[in-house]
Structures are given as C-alpha cells and as structure tokens.
C-alpha positions as a Python dict, from the first residue, in 0.01 Angstrom:
ca = {
    (1, 'X'): (0, 0, 0),
    (2, 'X'): (286, 240, 82),
    (3, 'X'): (445, 176, -258),
    (4, 'X'): (115, 254, -432),
    (5, 'X'): (86, 587, -250),
    (6, 'X'): (449, 663, -334),
    (7, 'X'): (387, 588, -705),
    (8, 'X'): (77, 808, -712),
    (9, 'X'): (266, 1095, -548),
    (10, 'X'): (554, 1048, -792),
    (11, 'X'): (313, 1061, -1089),
    (12, 'X'): (144, 1375, -953),
    (13, 'X'): (482, 1541, -899),
    (14, 'X'): (579, 1451, -1257),
    (15, 'X'): (258, 1600, -1396),
    (16, 'X'): (301, 1917, -1190),
    (17, 'X'): (661, 1952, -1307),
    (18, 'X'): (562, 1899, -1669),
    (19, 'X'): (287, 2162, -1644),
    (20, 'X'): (524, 2407, -1476),
    (21, 'X'): (792, 2365, -1744),
    (22, 'X'): (546, 2385, -2036),
    (23, 'X'): (340, 2671, -1894),
    (24, 'X'): (247, 2926, -2162),
    (25, 'X'): (397, 3271, -2133),
    (26, 'X'): (130, 3510, -2012),
    (27, 'X'): (308, 3845, -2037),
    (28, 'X'): (366, 3893, -2407),
    (29, 'X'): (388, 4242, -2545),
    (30, 'X'): (282, 4294, -2903),
    (31, 'X'): (459, 4561, -3102),
    (32, 'X'): (288, 4689, -3412),
    (33, 'X'): (455, 4919, -3662),
    (34, 'X'): (220, 5106, -3895),
    (35, 'X'): (343, 5292, -4199),
    (36, 'X'): (152, 5563, -4380),
    (37, 'X'): (-39, 5409, -4668),
    (38, 'X'): (-79, 5593, -4996),
    (39, 'X'): (-350, 5481, -5233),
    (40, 'X'): (-369, 5561, -5600),
    (41, 'X'): (-715, 5698, -5676),
    (42, 'X'): (-878, 5778, -6010),
    (43, 'X'): (-711, 6054, -6217),
    (44, 'X'): (-367, 5947, -6082),
    (45, 'X'): (-415, 6142, -5759),
    (46, 'X'): (-246, 6012, -5446),
    (47, 'X'): (-436, 6017, -5120),
    (48, 'X'): (-338, 5911, -4771),
    (49, 'X'): (-531, 5648, -4580),
    (50, 'X'): (-721, 5919, -4388),
    (51, 'X'): (-866, 6069, -4707),
    (52, 'X'): (-991, 5749, -4870),
    (53, 'X'): (-1280, 5523, -4800),
    (54, 'X'): (-1281, 5177, -4947),
    (55, 'X'): (-1581, 4952, -4985),
    (56, 'X'): (-1553, 4575, -5024),
    (57, 'X'): (-1251, 4358, -4968),
    (58, 'X'): (-908, 4513, -4979),
    (59, 'X'): (-617, 4287, -5054),
    (60, 'X'): (-278, 4387, -4935),
    (61, 'X'): (14, 4302, -5153),
    (62, 'X'): (360, 4322, -5004),
    (63, 'X'): (626, 4296, -5267),
    (64, 'X'): (543, 3998, -5487),
    (65, 'X'): (352, 3817, -5212),
    (66, 'X'): (-13, 3766, -5296),
    (67, 'X'): (-230, 3755, -4983),
    (68, 'X'): (-565, 3663, -5146),
    (69, 'X'): (-736, 3365, -4986),
    (70, 'X'): (-1036, 3160, -5105),
    (71, 'X'): (-1255, 3353, -4860),
    (72, 'X'): (-1167, 3675, -5044),
    (73, 'X'): (-1314, 3540, -5368),
    (74, 'X'): (-1661, 3638, -5489),
    (75, 'X'): (-1957, 3414, -5406),
    (76, 'X'): (-1973, 3294, -5765),
    (77, 'X'): (-1605, 3200, -5762),
    (78, 'X'): (-1644, 3024, -5427),
    (79, 'X'): (-1939, 2832, -5569),
    (80, 'X'): (-1722, 2724, -5864),
    (81, 'X'): (-1446, 2623, -5622),
    (82, 'X'): (-1681, 2412, -5409),
    (83, 'X'): (-1838, 2259, -5720),
    (84, 'X'): (-1494, 2155, -5845),
    (85, 'X'): (-1411, 2006, -5505),
    (86, 'X'): (-1739, 1812, -5496),
    (87, 'X'): (-1688, 1687, -5853),
    (88, 'X'): (-1343, 1560, -5754),
    (89, 'X'): (-1473, 1390, -5440),
    (90, 'X'): (-1763, 1237, -5632),
    (91, 'X'): (-1525, 1105, -5896),
    (92, 'X'): (-1303, 954, -5628),
    (93, 'X'): (-1593, 783, -5451),
    (94, 'X'): (-1760, 626, -5756),
    (95, 'X'): (-1813, 254, -5705),
    (96, 'X'): (-1603, 130, -5993),
    (97, 'X'): (-1609, -232, -6111),
    (98, 'X'): (-1232, -257, -6053),
    (99, 'X'): (-1295, -250, -5679),
    (100, 'X'): (-1466, -587, -5699),
    (101, 'X'): (-1222, -769, -5926),
    (102, 'X'): (-1023, -1052, -5765),
    (103, 'X'): (-643, -1041, -5752),
    (104, 'X'): (-609, -667, -5817),
    (105, 'X'): (-390, -466, -5583),
    (106, 'X'): (-547, -173, -5396),
    (107, 'X'): (-257, 51, -5501),
    (108, 'X'): (-328, -18, -5869),
    (109, 'X'): (-696, 66, -5825),
    (110, 'X'): (-606, 387, -5640),
    (111, 'X'): (-360, 486, -5913),
    (112, 'X'): (-621, 435, -6185),
    (113, 'X'): (-881, 630, -5990),
    (114, 'X'): (-643, 918, -5916),
    (115, 'X'): (-548, 938, -6283),
    (116, 'X'): (-916, 937, -6389),
    (117, 'X'): (-1009, 1213, -6141),
    (118, 'X'): (-707, 1440, -6194),
    (119, 'X'): (-891, 1666, -6447),
    (120, 'X'): (-1139, 1759, -6173),
    (121, 'X'): (-851, 1863, -5947),
    (122, 'X'): (-703, 2062, -6234),
    (123, 'X'): (-1039, 2243, -6265),
    (124, 'X'): (-1008, 2341, -5898),
    (125, 'X'): (-657, 2474, -5963),
    (126, 'X'): (-784, 2679, -6259),
    (127, 'X'): (-1061, 2834, -6046),
    (128, 'X'): (-817, 2928, -5769),
    (129, 'X'): (-555, 3066, -6007),
    (130, 'X'): (-816, 3261, -6206),
    (131, 'X'): (-911, 3439, -5884),
    (132, 'X'): (-545, 3516, -5795),
    (133, 'X'): (-543, 3304, -5479),
    (134, 'X'): (-200, 3281, -5316),
    (135, 'X'): (-4, 3003, -5486),
    (136, 'X'): (100, 2849, -5153),
    (137, 'X'): (-262, 2835, -5041),
    (138, 'X'): (-364, 2689, -5377),
    (139, 'X'): (-102, 2415, -5358),
    (140, 'X'): (-188, 2341, -4996),
    (141, 'X'): (-559, 2322, -5070),
    (142, 'X'): (-506, 2088, -5365),
    (143, 'X'): (-278, 1866, -5158),
    (144, 'X'): (-529, 1851, -4870),
    (145, 'X'): (-822, 1771, -5099),
    (146, 'X'): (-618, 1498, -5271),
    (147, 'X'): (-501, 1345, -4942),
    (148, 'X'): (-848, 1336, -4785),
    (149, 'X'): (-1004, 1182, -5095),
    (150, 'X'): (-722, 929, -5126),
    (151, 'X'): (-770, 816, -4766),
    (152, 'X'): (-1143, 770, -4823),
    (153, 'X'): (-1074, 588, -5149),
    (154, 'X'): (-824, 348, -4991),
    (155, 'X'): (-1065, 278, -4708),
    (156, 'X'): (-1344, 201, -4955),
    (157, 'X'): (-1123, -22, -5169),
    (158, 'X'): (-987, -212, -4870),
    (159, 'X'): (-1337, -265, -4729),
    (160, 'X'): (-1458, -389, -5066),
    (161, 'X'): (-1168, -631, -5097),
    (162, 'X'): (-1215, -755, -4739),
    (163, 'X'): (-1585, -816, -4804),
    (164, 'X'): (-1496, -1000, -5123),
    (165, 'X'): (-1242, -1218, -4940),
    (166, 'X'): (-1493, -1299, -4668),
    (167, 'X'): (-1753, -1392, -4930),
    (168, 'X'): (-1500, -1615, -5106),
    (169, 'X'): (-1413, -1787, -4776),
    (170, 'X'): (-1780, -1850, -4698),
    (171, 'X'): (-1829, -2009, -5041),
    (172, 'X'): (-1519, -2226, -4993),
    (173, 'X'): (-1628, -2356, -4650),
    (174, 'X'): (-1913, -2608, -4682),
    (175, 'X'): (-2206, -2552, -4451),
    (176, 'X'): (-2244, -2816, -4175),
}
C-alpha cells in the first residue's frame, strides 16, 4: 500500500513539473509598426489612408507576395471552387467495377482512380488561379483535398476487398 501511495505521489509530482515547465507565457507584449499608406485613386491622384474610404474587400500586396485567400473570392467564384471540389470527391468515390475484381492490388486501383479524377482537381486549380489566390494556399488546398479523398478511397477499396475475401471464404467452407 505504501508503494502505491508513493507511485501516485511520484506521478502527480511529474505531472506538476511537466505543467510548470510547459506553462504558456502570459506576459507577451505585441509591437505593431504602422506605416503611412498611400492609395492611387482615379485621375492618378495620391491620397493618404485618412482621405480614402474603401468599400468591399481590400487585398494587401507586399512585394510579390499575394495575400488573397479563397474567402476573399466572390460568391460565384467560391461556388465554382466548391463545385470543383465536390466533382473531384464524387469522382473519387464512384463505385467502380475494378474494386470488386479478384487479384487486383489496392494501389493499382487507387492509381487508376487518381489518374481518372485528376482533371477535376485541375479544374479546382484553374478556379483558384483565375481568382489570384496565393499560390501556396492553392497548392496546400489541392494537396489537402487529394489526401483526404485518397484516404477515403483506400478505405473504400480495402473494405470492398475484405468483403470479397470474406464472401470467397464463406463459399469455400461447406455448410455443416
């Protein structure tokens, strides 16, 4: 009993020490530097930020870095983006006859499906690039969509092959 109490106290001390060491810093000062912004208005006049009023979304460009995100796109463009994503996911999740063929590797099926659905992913890229979305965000979004769909596809293919194997085993085993 004494050793159990000792172990519990040791664990509690370890947890307390871990929390103390990994405690977030609470006193963080934020320093913000703001420069005067000059905006080019119609008739090539230059106005300071105090003299201009801007309606809608303003995108800031620093150097060659594009800061436009998919949320900055128009509703119509977002609809096209989501439609392209759904078309890609639908293509990936079609129940193809290859899933149910015996002696076909899951990797081969996935490769064929990815190749067949790649034009839908290219359509998503075109929509994002046409709306000047940051190239890093575009690449990341395409990679994420592809990875999620591939995981779902592999799960579906593996489940189909497992069900097929179980059905084949049941046929092979005579009923008592």
